[in-house]
C-alpha positions in Angstrom: -113.0 -106.1 -93.7 -115.3 -109.2 -93.6 -115.1 -111.7 -96.3 -118.2 -113.7 -97.4 -118.1 -117.5 -97.4 -118.5 -119.6 -100.5 -122.3 -119.7 -99.9 -122.5 -115.9 -100.4 -121.2 -116.3 -104.0 -124.8 -115.7 -105.3 -124.6 -112.2 -103.9 -121.6 -111.3 -106.1 -122.1 -108.6 -108.8 -123.4 -110.0 -112.1 -120.7 -110.9 -114.6 -122.1 -108.7 -117.4 -120.8 -108.4 -121.0 -119.2 -105.0 -120.0 -117.2 -106.7 -117.2 -116.1 -109.5 -119.4 -115.0 -107.0 -122.1 -113.0 -104.9 -119.6 -111.5 -108.0 -118.0 -110.4 -109.1 -121.5 -109.0 -105.7 -122.2 -106.3 -106.5 -119.7 -104.6 -108.9 -122.1 -104.1 -106.1 -124.7 -100.9 -105.1 -123.1 -99.2 -108.4 -123.5 -100.5 -109.0 -126.9 -99.4 -105.7 -128.3 -96.0 -106.1 -126.8 -95.7 -109.5 -128.3 -95.9 -108.0 -131.8 -92.8 -105.9 -131.0 -91.0 -108.7 -129.2 -91.2 -110.6 -132.5 -89.2 -107.8 -134.1 -86.3 -107.7 -131.6 -84.1 -110.1 -133.6 -84.7 -108.1 -136.8 -84.2 -104.8 -135.0 -80.9 -105.7 -133.2 -79.4 -107.6 -136.1 -80.3 -105.7 -139.2 -80.6 -102.2 -137.7 -78.3 -102.0 -134.7 -75.9 -104.5 -136.2 -75.5 -107.0 -133.4 -74.4 -110.6 -134.1 -77.7 -112.7 -134.5 -76.2 -115.4 -132.2 -75.7 -112.9 -129.4 -79.2 -111.5 -129.8 -80.8 -115.0 -129.7 -78.7 -115.9 -126.7 -79.8 -112.7 -124.9 -83.5 -113.5 -125.6 -82.9 -117.1 -124.5 -81.4 -116.1 -121.1 -84.2 -113.6 -120.5 -86.9 -116.2 -121.2 -85.1 -118.8 -119.1 -85.1 -116.5 -116.0 -88.6 -115.3 -116.6 -89.9 -118.9 -116.9 -88.9 -119.8 -113.4 -90.2 -116.4 -112.1 -93.8 -117.2 -113.3 -94.5 -120.0 -110.8 -93.2 -117.9 -107.9 -95.6 -115.1 -108.9 -98.4 -117.7 -109.3 -97.8 -119.3 -105.9 -97.3 -116.0 -104.1 -100.5 -114.5 -105.6 -102.4 -117.7 -104.8 -101.6 -117.1 -101.1 -101.8 -113.3 -100.9 -104.3 -111.8 -98.4 -104.9 -108.1 -98.8 -107.7 -105.6 -99.0 -107.3 -105.8 -102.8 -107.5 -109.6 -102.8 -105.1 -112.0 -104.3 -104.5 -110.7 -107.8 -105.2 -106.9 -108.0 -102.2 -105.7 -105.9 -99.8 -107.0 -108.5 -101.8 -105.6 -111.4 -101.8 -102.1 -110.0 -98.1 -102.2 -108.8 -96.5 -103.6 -112.0 -98.4 -102.0 -114.9 -96.3 -98.7 -115.2 -92.8 -100.1 -114.3 -93.4 -102.9 -116.9 -94.2 -100.3 -119.5 -91.0 -98.3 -118.8 -88.8 -101.4 -119.1 -90.4 -102.4 -122.3 -89.7 -99.0 -123.9 -86.1 -99.2 -122.9 -85.6 -102.4 -124.9 -86.0 -100.4 -128.2 -83.9 -97.4 -127.1 -80.4 -99.1 -127.0 -77.3 -96.9 -126.7 -76.0 -97.0 -130.3 -72.3 -97.2 -130.8 -71.7 -99.7 -128.0 -69.9 -102.9 -128.8 -71.8 -106.1 -129.5 -70.9 -107.4 -126.0 -72.2 -104.3 -124.3 -75.4 -104.3 -126.3 -75.8 -108.0 -125.4 -75.8 -107.2 -121.7 -78.1 -104.2 -122.2 -80.6 -106.4 -124.0 -80.4 -109.1 -121.4 -81.0 -106.7 -118.5 -83.9 -104.8 -120.1 -85.7 -107.9 -121.4 -85.4 -109.7 -118.1 -86.7 -106.8 -116.1 -89.5 -106.1 -118.6 -90.6 -109.7 -118.7 -90.5 -110.2 -114.9 -92.7 -107.2 -114.5 -95.0 -108.3 -117.2 -95.4 -111.6 -115.3 -96.7 -109.7 -112.3 -99.5 -108.5 -114.6 -100.1 -111.6 -116.9 -100.1 -114.4 -114.3 -102.5 -112.8 -111.7 -104.6 -111.4 -114.6 -105.0 -114.9 -116.2 -105.7 -116.5 -112.8 -108.7 -114.3 -112.3 -110.7 -116.1 -115.0 -111.6 -119.3 -113.1 -112.4 -117.2 -110.0 -114.8 -115.0 -111.8 -117.0 -118.0 -112.8 -117.1 -121.7 -112.3 -119.5 -122.3 -115.2 -118.1 -124.7 -117.8 -119.3 -122.8 -120.9 -119.0 -119.3 -119.5 -115.3 -119.8 -118.9 -114.9 -120.2 -122.6 -116.9 -117.1 -123.2 -114.7 -115.1 -120.8 -111.6 -116.3 -122.5 -113.1 -115.4 -125.8 -113.4 -111.8 -124.6 -109.8 -111.9 -123.3 -108.5 -113.2 -126.6 -110.8 -110.9 -128.6 -110.2 -107.6 -126.9 -106.8 -108.5 -125.7 -104.9 -110.5 -128.3 -106.9 -109.6 -131.4 -107.3 -105.9 -130.5 -103.7 -105.8 -129.1 -102.4 -107.2 -132.4 -104.4 -104.7 -134.3 -103.2 -101.7 -132.2 -99.6 -102.8 -132.7 -100.0 -103.4 -136.4 -101.7 -100.0 -137.1 -99.3 -98.0 -134.9 -96.3 -99.8 -136.3 -96.8 -100.5 -140.0 -99.4 -97.7 -140.5 -97.5 -94.9 -138.7 -94.2 -95.4 -136.9 -92.8 -97.9 -139.4 -94.7 -96.8 -142.4 -93.2 -96.9 -145.9 -91.6 -93.8 -147.4 -90.1 -93.1 -150.8 -86.6 -93.2 -149.1 -87.4 -96.4 -147.2 -90.3 -98.5 -148.7 -89.6 -101.2 -146.1 -90.5 -99.3 -143.0 -89.7 -102.2 -140.7 -86.1 -101.4 -141.5 -86.4 -97.8 -140.2 -84.5 -97.7 -136.9 -85.8 -94.2 -135.9 -89.4 -95.5 -135.7 -88.9 -98.2 -133.1 -88.4 -96.0 -130.0 -91.6 -94.0 -130.3 -93.4 -97.1 -131.5 -92.4 -99.0 -128.3 -93.2 -96.0 -126.1 -96.7 -95.8 -127.5 -97.4 -99.5 -127.2 -96.1 -99.5 -123.6 -98.3 -96.5 -122.6 -101.4 -98.0 -124.1 -100.6 -101.4 -122.4 -100.3 -99.8 -119.0 -103.5 -97.9 -119.3 -105.5 -101.0 -120.4 -104.2 -103.1 -117.5 -105.2 -100.4 -115.0 -108.7 -100.1 -116.6 -109.2 -103.9 -116.5 -108.1 -104.1 -112.8 -110.4 -101.3 -111.8 -113.4 -103.0 -113.6 -113.0 -106.3 -111.7 -112.1 -104.8 -108.4 -115.7 -104.9 -107.1 -115.6 -108.7 -107.3 -112.8 -109.0 -104.8 -115.0 -109.7 -101.7 -116.6 -112.6 -103.5 -113.4 -114.3 -104.7 -111.6 -117.0 -102.9 -109.5 -115.8 -99.9 -106.7 -118.2 -98.8 -106.4 -119.3 -95.1 -103.9 -117.2 -93.1 -100.8 -119.4 -92.8 -97.1 -119.4 -93.0 -95.7 -121.4 -95.8 -92.2 -122.8 -95.7 -90.3 -123.5 -98.9 -90.9 -127.2 -98.3 -94.6 -126.7 -97.9 -94.8 -124.6 -101.1 -92.8 -127.3 -102.9 -95.2 -130.1 -101.7 -98.3 -128.1 -102.6 -96.8 -127.3 -106.0 -96.1 -131.0 -106.6 -99.6 -132.0 -105.7 -101.1 -129.4 -108.0 -98.9 -130.1 -110.9 -99.2 -133.9 -110.6 -102.7 -133.8 -111.9 -102.8 -135.9 -115.1 -105.0 -133.5 -117.0 -102.7 -130.6 -116.3 -99.7 -132.8 -117.3 -101.3 -133.3 -120.7 -101.8 -129.6 -121.2 -98.4 -128.8 -119.8 -96.7 -131.2 -122.2 -98.6 -129.6 -125.1 -97.4 -126.1 -123.9 -93.8 -127.3 -123.5 -93.6 -128.5 -127.1 -95.6 -125.6 -128.5 -93.1 -123.2 -126.9 -90.3 -124.5 -129.0 -92.3 -124.1 -132.2 -93.5 -120.6 -131.1 -89.9 -119.5 -130.4 -88.7 -120.5 -133.8 -91.7 -119.1 -135.7 -91.7 -115.7 -133.9 -88.0 -115.2 -134.6 -88.1 -116.1 -138.3 -91.5 -114.8 -139.4 -90.4 -111.1 -139.8 -87.5 -112.3 -142.0 -89.8 -114.4 -144.2 -92.1 -111.4 -144.7 -89.3 -109.0 -145.4 -86.8 -111.1 -147.5 -88.8 -114.1 -148.8 -92.1 -112.4 -149.7 -90.6 -108.9 -149.8 -93.6 -107.1 -148.2 -93.3 -103.3 -147.8 -94.5 -102.1 -144.4 -97.3 -99.6 -145.1 -99.1 -101.5 -147.8 -98.8 -105.3 -148.0 -97.3 -106.1 -144.6 -99.9 -103.8 -142.8 -102.7 -105.6 -144.6 -101.4 -109.0 -143.8 -101.1 -108.1 -140.1 -104.6 -106.5 -140.1 -106.0 -109.7 -141.6 -105.6 -111.3 -138.2 -108.3 -109.0 -136.8 -111.4 -110.5 -138.6 -109.8 -114.0 -138.4 -109.2 -113.6 -134.6 -112.7 -112.3 -134.0 -114.2 -115.2 -135.9 -112.2 -117.7 -133.9 -113.2 -116.0 -130.6 -116.8 -116.1 -131.6 -116.8 -119.7 -132.8 -115.0 -121.1 -129.7 -118.1 -121.2 -127.4 -120.2 -122.8 -130.2 -117.4 -125.4 -130.8 -117.4 -126.3 -127.1 -121.2 -126.7 -127.0 -121.2 -128.9 -130.1 -118.1 -131.1 -129.5 -116.9 -130.4 -126.0 -113.6 -128.7 -125.2 -111.2 -131.5 -126.0 -112.5 -132.5 -129.4 -113.1 -128.9 -130.5 -109.5 -128.0 -129.5 -107.9 -130.9 -131.3 -109.9 -130.3 -134.4 -109.0 -126.7 -134.9 -105.4 -127.1 -133.9 -104.9 -129.9 -136.5 -106.6 -127.8 -139.1 -104.4 -124.8 -138.3 -101.2 -126.9 -138.9 -102.3 -127.4 -142.5 -103.1 -123.8 -142.9 -99.7 -122.5 -141.7 -97.8 -124.6 -144.2 -99.5 -123.1 -147.3 -97.5 -119.9 -148.0 -94.0 -121.3 -147.5 -94.9 -124.7 -148.9 -96.5 -123.2 -151.9 -93.6 -121.0 -152.7 -91.1 -123.9 -152.3 -93.2 -126.0 -154.7 -93.4 -123.2 -157.2 -97.2 -122.9 -156.9 -97.5 -119.3 -155.7 -97.5 -116.2 -157.9 -94.4 -114.0 -157.8 -93.8 -111.3 -155.2 -95.2 -107.8 -155.6 -98.4 -109.0 -157.2 -102.0 -108.7 -155.9 -102.4 -112.5 -156.1 -99.6 -113.2 -153.6 -100.9 -110.6 -151.2 -104.4 -112.0 -151.4 -103.1 -115.5 -150.6 -101.1 -114.3 -147.6 -104.1 -112.3 -146.3 -106.4 -115.3 -146.7 -104.0 -117.6 -145.0 -103.4 -115.2 -142.1 -107.1 -114.9 -141.5 -107.7 -118.6 -141.6 -104.7 -119.5 -139.4 -105.5 -116.8 -136.9 -109.2 -117.9 -136.7 -108.2 -121.6 -136.1 -105.4 -120.8 -133.7 -107.3 -118.4 -131.5 -110.3 -120.6 -131.4 -108.0 -123.4 -130.1 -106.2 -121.1 -127.6 -109.4 -119.8 -126.1 -110.6 -123.4 -125.5 -107.3 -124.7 -124.2 -107.0 -121.8 -121.7 -110.5 -122.5 -120.5 -109.5 -126.2 -120.0 -106.7 -125.1 -117.7 -109.4 -123.2 -115.7 -111.3 -126.4 -115.3 -108.2 -128.2 -113.9 -108.5 -125.7 -111.0 -111.4 -127.6 -109.4 -110.0 -131.0 -110.3 -106.8 -130.1 -108.3 -108.9 -128.6 -105.5 -110.8 -131.9 -105.1 -107.6 -133.7 -104.5 -105.6 -131.2 -102.5 -108.0 -128.8 -100.9 -106.1 -125.9 -102.5 -107.2 -123.4 -105.1 -104.1 -123.0 -107.3 -105.2 -121.0 -110.3 -102.1 -118.7 -110.2 -99.8 -121.7 -110.0 -101.4 -123.6 -112.8 -101.5 -120.7 -115.2 -97.9 -119.8 -114.2 -96.5 -123.2 -114.8 -98.3 -123.4 -118.1 -96.5 -120.2 -119.0 -93.3 -121.5 -117.5 -93.2 -124.5 -119.7 -93.9 -122.4 -122.8 -91.2 -119.9 -121.9 -88.7 -122.5 -120.8 -88.9 -124.3 -124.1 -89.1 -120.9 -125.9 -85.9 -119.8 -124.1 -84.0 -122.6 -125.8 -85.8 -122.3 -129.1 -85.2 -118.6 -129.6 -81.5 -119.4 -130.0 -82.5 -121.4 -133.1 -83.5 -118.5 -135.4 -80.2 -116.7 -134.8 -78.2 -119.9 -135.4 -80.2 -120.6 -138.6 -79.7 -117.1 -139.9 -76.0 -117.4 -139.3 -76.0 -120.8 -140.9 -77.7 -119.9 -144.1 -75.6 -116.7 -144.3 -78.1 -113.8 -144.3 -75.9 -110.7 -144.3 -76.3 -107.8 -141.8 -78.1 -104.7 -143.1 -79.5 -106.8 -146.0 -81.9 -105.0 -148.4 -85.0 -106.8 -149.6 -84.8 -107.8 -153.2 -81.0 -107.9 -153.0 -80.6 -111.1 -151.0 -79.6 -114.3 -152.9 -82.9 -116.3 -153.2 -81.1 -119.5 -152.3 -80.5 -118.2 -148.8 -84.2 -117.7 -147.9 -85.2 -121.0 -149.8 -82.6 -122.8 -147.7 -84.0 -121.2 -144.5 -87.6 -122.2 -145.4 -86.6 -125.8 -146.2 -85.1 -126.1 -142.7 -87.9 -124.2 -140.9 -91.0 -126.0 -142.3 -90.3 -129.5 -141.0 -89.3 -128.2 -137.6 -92.5 -126.1 -137.2 -94.9 -128.7 -138.5 -93.4 -131.6 -136.6 -93.4 -129.7 -133.3 -96.9 -128.4 -133.6 -98.2 -131.9 -134.5 -96.6 -133.3 -131.3 -98.0 -130.4 -129.2 -101.5 -130.9 -130.4 -101.4 -134.6 -130.0 -100.5 -134.3 -126.3 -104.1 -133.0 -125.6 -105.5 -136.4 -126.4 -104.6 -137.4 -122.8 -106.9 -134.7 -121.2 -109.9 -136.3 -119.4 -112.1 -133.5 -118.0 -115.5 -133.2 -119.7 -118.6 -131.2 -118.6 -119.9 -134.1 -116.5 -116.6 -134.4 -114.5 -116.4 -130.7 -114.1 -119.9 -130.6 -112.7 -119.1 -133.4 -110.3 -116.0 -131.6 -109.1 -118.2 -128.5 -108.3 -120.7 -130.6 -106.4 -118.1 -132.2 -104.2 -116.4 -128.9 -103.5 -119.8 -127.4 -102.5 -120.7 -130.4 -100.3 -117.4 -130.3 -98.5 -117.7 -126.5 -97.9 -121.2 -127.0 -96.5 -120.0 -129.7 -94.1 -117.2 -127.5 -92.9 -119.4 -124.5 -92.4 -121.9 -126.6 -90.5 -119.1 -127.9 -88.2 -117.5 -124.5 -87.8 -119.4 -121.4 -89.1 -116.3 -119.2 -88.5 -114.0 -121.2 -90.7 -113.0 -119.2 -93.8 -111.8 -121.7 -96.3 -111.1 -125.4 -96.4 -107.5 -126.1 -96.9 -106.2 -129.6 -96.7 -105.1 -132.8 -98.5 -108.4 -133.3 -100.3 -112.1 -132.8 -100.3 -114.3 -135.9 -101.0 -113.7 -139.1 -102.8 -115.0 -139.2 -106.3 -118.6 -140.5 -106.4 -118.6 -141.2 -110.2 
């Protein structure tokens, strides 16, 4: 099959709203699974009865292995040559196996010892996350290949976050708290109903696999117009050198540092949030907890829609910093207000309204920032290409993921240790837990979360790519490509130590 040169890019199919939407749908799988991943600690400690320290250790080991797997996936997909291009072979091959492994996490063999269940959890989570990486890394790396336009990249990421993360969260919340984990007279706190988790996980896994395959099929016709790497044999040493050149970019380093710190904060928050909802605010699943989770939908959609406007008004860096700093303030309101005695008591309409409003605000600000910062990673692609001659989208997105997962792998141990430290008993019932236990937990958690998120956001100050620099990078790449094609019309792609010196 013949592959067009870069100059044929104008002949590529139009990137319509339908294509953007279906590409974005591919993120629904990971987003919906993320909702259930956040319940693993609650599920295995309060329902299966495993020591929280062992559960946290299992999750930490799985994330640690997965973190180093991501760059391998990114580098391999960057250099893949096939009839299905660089990314699509992995999307098609991994979608269904990833779904099967995910469902197995929530169907543990009950009655096994803590040690046996620990190994079961380690194996299933590692296998599931490694297969998910074969979907997530190539899928994310498609974005900067589909368009090089500075603003349009933010628009595409908006669709990916909107139809992926917002819709995925909505699907998971409705299926979980509205059906499989719904409240009953016998169990008003449906999130403590062990029988609902297996069918819940199977449903989420099946939906995730279907949406990945639909997304891959929708973007398949763009394959002939995407970058195709030069045919070559890469030694481990060559791969290491190319990786070092790509990751040494100062703009990527600033975003990577931000991701590394944020991963720690995310690991602690994801592990403890279900416990705060269940035992601190005592939210039943079908009513209050479902509405709080669903509040993320309008908030997320608002953030996704505002992201492109924020970029046009202030540029990516300033817009990103502004919304992330604002989101830090928003996230402290519920726990901080309760600790200061400013919030109404549990089980009142007022407390539910406050939690809903805060969830909407925090989600809107957070997703607006994440859309923009992911688009910023896409812009680093050309900045790296100017210096190295290599397009390394998969590697850049994979290492960003690696750093978050690596820090996350250490931080997910923290929730289990904190739960053991404050003395939350196994099989605890909401409303029957000593209030001092959860107050103690909140007093420890808040300074950790706020401090880490402040440091994570501040690292973005060192990012230097604006619209003018991005445009200059595109011009120099196009000029270099034209010179190479004039010298050798049969040459497929320029691969080398750099392109052209910066003219501005």
